[in-house]
KEKE-3310 file (N, C-alpha, C; in steps of 0.2 Angstrom, whole numbers, plus 5000, padded with zeros to 4 digits):
npx = (4916:4930:4935:4948:4955:4949:4956:4969:4968:4966:4977:4987:4983:4984:4997:5002:4996:4988:4971:4960:4954:4966:4977:4993:4992:5001:5001:4988:4991:5005:4993:4987:4992:4999:4987:4984:4991:4988:4975:4981:4987:4976:4969:4976:4974:4961:4953:4942:4947:4947:4937:4940:4954:4953:4944:4958:4967:4961:4962:4952:4953:4964:4981:4978:4966:4958:4963:4960:4947:4948:4950:4940:4928:4932:4934:4920:4916:4919:4916:4904:4895:4882:4888:4895:4899:4913:4912:4900:4908:4921:4910:4903:4912:4917:4924:4923:4912:4895:4894:4907:4909:4898:4907:4915:4911:4905:4914:4918:4908:4897)
npy = (5170:5172:5164:5161:5163:5154:5141:5144:5143:5132:5124:5129:5124:5108:5107:5110:5100:5102:5102:5114:5125:5124:5131:5140:5159:5162:5158:5162:5176:5176:5173:5187:5196:5193:5192:5208:5211:5208:5215:5228:5230:5225:5239:5247:5243:5250:5242:5240:5241:5228:5225:5221:5228:5241:5246:5240:5252:5264:5262:5256:5243:5228:5221:5207:5206:5207:5196:5185:5186:5181:5168:5165:5167:5160:5145:5143:5144:5131:5121:5121:5130:5144:5158:5173:5190:5198:5211:5205:5196:5204:5215:5208:5200:5214:5221:5232:5245:5248:5263:5262:5251:5256:5269:5261:5252:5264:5270:5259:5263:5258)
npz = (4484:4475:4462:4459:4470:4478:4472:4472:4488:4488:4483:4491:4503:4502:4497:4511:4518:4522:4529:4525:4532:4541:4539:4540:4551:4544:4533:4526:4528:4518:4506:4505:4505:4492:4483:4487:4479:4466:4465:4466:4452:4447:4447:4443:4428:4430:4436:4448:4467:4479:4493:4507:4503:4500:4513:4521:4517:4522:4537:4546:4548:4554:4544:4552:4557:4542:4536:4545:4543:4532:4532:4538:4529:4519:4522:4526:4515:4507:4516:4512:4517:4517:4506:4512:4514:4518:4521:4529:4539:4545:4551:4560:4569:4574:4571:4561:4558:4556:4547:4544:4535:4523:4520:4514:4503:4496:4495:4482:4474:4474)
capx = (4922:4934:4936:4956:4956:4948:4960:4977:4970:4966:4983:4991:4980:4985:5005:5005:4994:4981:4963:4960:4955:4972:4982:4995:4991:5007:5001:4983:4995:5004:4989:4983:4996:4997:4982:4983:4996:4984:4971:4986:4987:4970:4966:4979:4970:4954:4947:4940:4949:4942:4934:4946:4961:4948:4946:4965:4970:4956:4963:4946:4955:4969:4982:4975:4958:4956:4967:4953:4938:4948:4951:4932:4924:4936:4931:4913:4914:4924:4913:4898:4890:4880:4896:4895:4902:4919:4910:4898:4910:4920:4907:4899:4917:4916:4930:4919:4906:4890:4897:4912:4907:4895:4911:4918:4905:4903:4923:4918:4906:4893)
capy = (5170:5172:5156:5161:5162:5147:5138:5145:5141:5125:5124:5129:5118:5103:5107:5110:5092:5099:5105:5124:5129:5124:5137:5145:5164:5168:5158:5167:5184:5177:5175:5192:5200:5190:5197:5216:5215:5205:5222:5233:5228:5227:5247:5250:5243:5251:5238:5241:5237:5225:5227:5223:5232:5249:5246:5242:5257:5267:5261:5253:5236:5227:5213:5202:5206:5202:5189:5182:5187:5178:5162:5162:5165:5152:5139:5143:5142:5125:5119:5121:5132:5150:5163:5178:5193:5198:5215:5203:5194:5210:5219:5200:5201:5219:5225:5238:5247:5249:5265:5261:5248:5260:5271:5258:5253:5270:5272:5256:5266:5252)
capz = (4483:4466:4458:4460:4477:4483:4468:4477:4493:4490:4484:4496:4508:4495:4498:4517:4517:4529:4529:4521:4539:4547:4534:4547:4548:4540:4525:4522:4525:4512:4498:4505:4501:4482:4482:4486:4474:4459:4464:4463:4449:4443:4448:4437:4422:4428:4440:4454:4472:4484:4500:4511:4501:4506:4523:4526:4517:4525:4543:4547:4550:4551:4541:4554:4555:4536:4539:4551:4538:4525:4534:4541:4523:4514:4527:4527:4508:4508:4520:4508:4521:4513:4505:4516:4511:4521:4528:4534:4543:4548:4555:4565:4572:4578:4564:4558:4559:4546:4545:4541:4530:4519:4518:4510:4498:4495:4489:4478:4469:4475)
cpx = (4925:4936:4945:4959:4954:4954:4969:4974:4969:4973:4987:4989:4986:4996:5007:5002:4991:4976:4965:4960:4961:4978:4985:4990:4996:5005:4996:4989:4999:5000:4986:4985:4997:4992:4980:4987:4994:4978:4975:4987:4980:4967:4972:4975:4965:4950:4945:4943:4943:4941:4938:4952:4957:4950:4953:4967:4968:4959:4956:4950:4962:4972:4979:4968:4954:4958:4963:4949:4939:4947:4945:4927:4925:4931:4925:4914:4913:4920:4905:4891:4888:4888:4892:4901:4911:4918:4907:4903:4913:4917:4905:4906:4918:4923:4930:4913:4901:4892:4903:4912:4903:4901:4914:4915:4904:4909:4922:4916:4901:4886)
cpy = (5168:5166:5153:5159:5155:5141:5136:5143:5134:5120:5124:5125:5110:5104:5108:5102:5092:5105:5110:5126:5127:5126:5138:5151:5165:5164:5161:5174:5182:5180:5182:5196:5198:5193:5204:5217:5214:5215:5225:5233:5230:5236:5250:5249:5245:5249:5242:5236:5233:5228:5229:5226:5242:5252:5244:5251:5267:5268:5261:5246:5234:5221:5209:5202:5202:5197:5184:5181:5180:5168:5159:5159:5159:5145:5137:5141:5135:5120:5117:5125:5139:5155:5168:5183:5196:5206:5211:5201:5199:5211:5214:5200:5210:5221:5231:5238:5248:5253:5268:5258:5253:5264:5266:5254:5258:5272:5266:5257:5259:5255)
cpz = (4475:4465:4460:4466:4478:4477:4471:4484:4495:4489:4490:4503:4508:4499:4505:4520:4523:4531:4527:4529:4545:4544:4542:4545:4543:4531:4520:4522:4518:4501:4500:4503:4493:4480:4481:4483:4465:4461:4462:4456:4442:4444:4443:4431:4423:4434:4445:4461:4478:4488:4505:4508:4504:4509:4524:4524:4520:4532:4547:4552:4548:4547:4544:4556:4547:4536:4540:4546:4532:4526:4534:4537:4520:4518:4525:4521:4506:4510:4516:4511:4515:4514:4508:4515:4517:4524:4531:4540:4548:4555:4561:4571:4577:4577:4565:4560:4554:4542:4541:4532:4523:4519:4513:4504:4493:4489:4483:4472:4471:4480)
residu = (MET:ASP:PRO:ALA:VAL:LEU:LYS:GLU:LEU:LYS:HIS:LEU:SER:ILE:ASP:ALA:GLU:LYS:PRO:ILE:SER:GLU:LEU:THR:GLU:GLU:ALA:ILE:ARG:ASP:LEU:ILE:GLN:LYS:TYR:GLU:MET:LYS:ASP:LYS:LYS:MET:SER:ILE:GLU:GLY:LEU:ASP:LYS:ARG:PHE:GLY:THR:ILE:ALA:LEU:GLU:LYS:GLY:PHE:ILE:SER:ARG:ASP:ASN:ILE:SER:GLU:ALA:LEU:LYS:ILE:GLN:VAL:THR:GLU:ASP:LEU:GLU:GLY:MET:GLN:HIS:ARG:LEU:ILE:GLY:GLN:ILE:LEU:LEU:GLU:LYS:ASN:TYR:MET:THR:ASN:ILE:GLN:ILE:ASN:GLU:VAL:LEU:LYS:SER:MET:GLY:ILE)
# end
């Protein structure tokens, strides 16, 4: 996971005086919005968008789906578990199909 995202999530967790796994959905949504804005700025600068942003734009998932997947990913990362990609988590939760994941990856040039 992007070190800046982890740093921001840790900061939110410290500010809330709660473990990262207890962040509210609202805090996670705010963070997602912040990084989606960063993604928009990055794409303006010629960089690729992130997987979750493209999946949202294509209508494959909802903001709640990506919020849940990000929360799972960050919690697992902070607990020292093996890092999983957002697409893997969304597939496991049955929020996306393999075909949709491949379409997003193709849009990313992967």
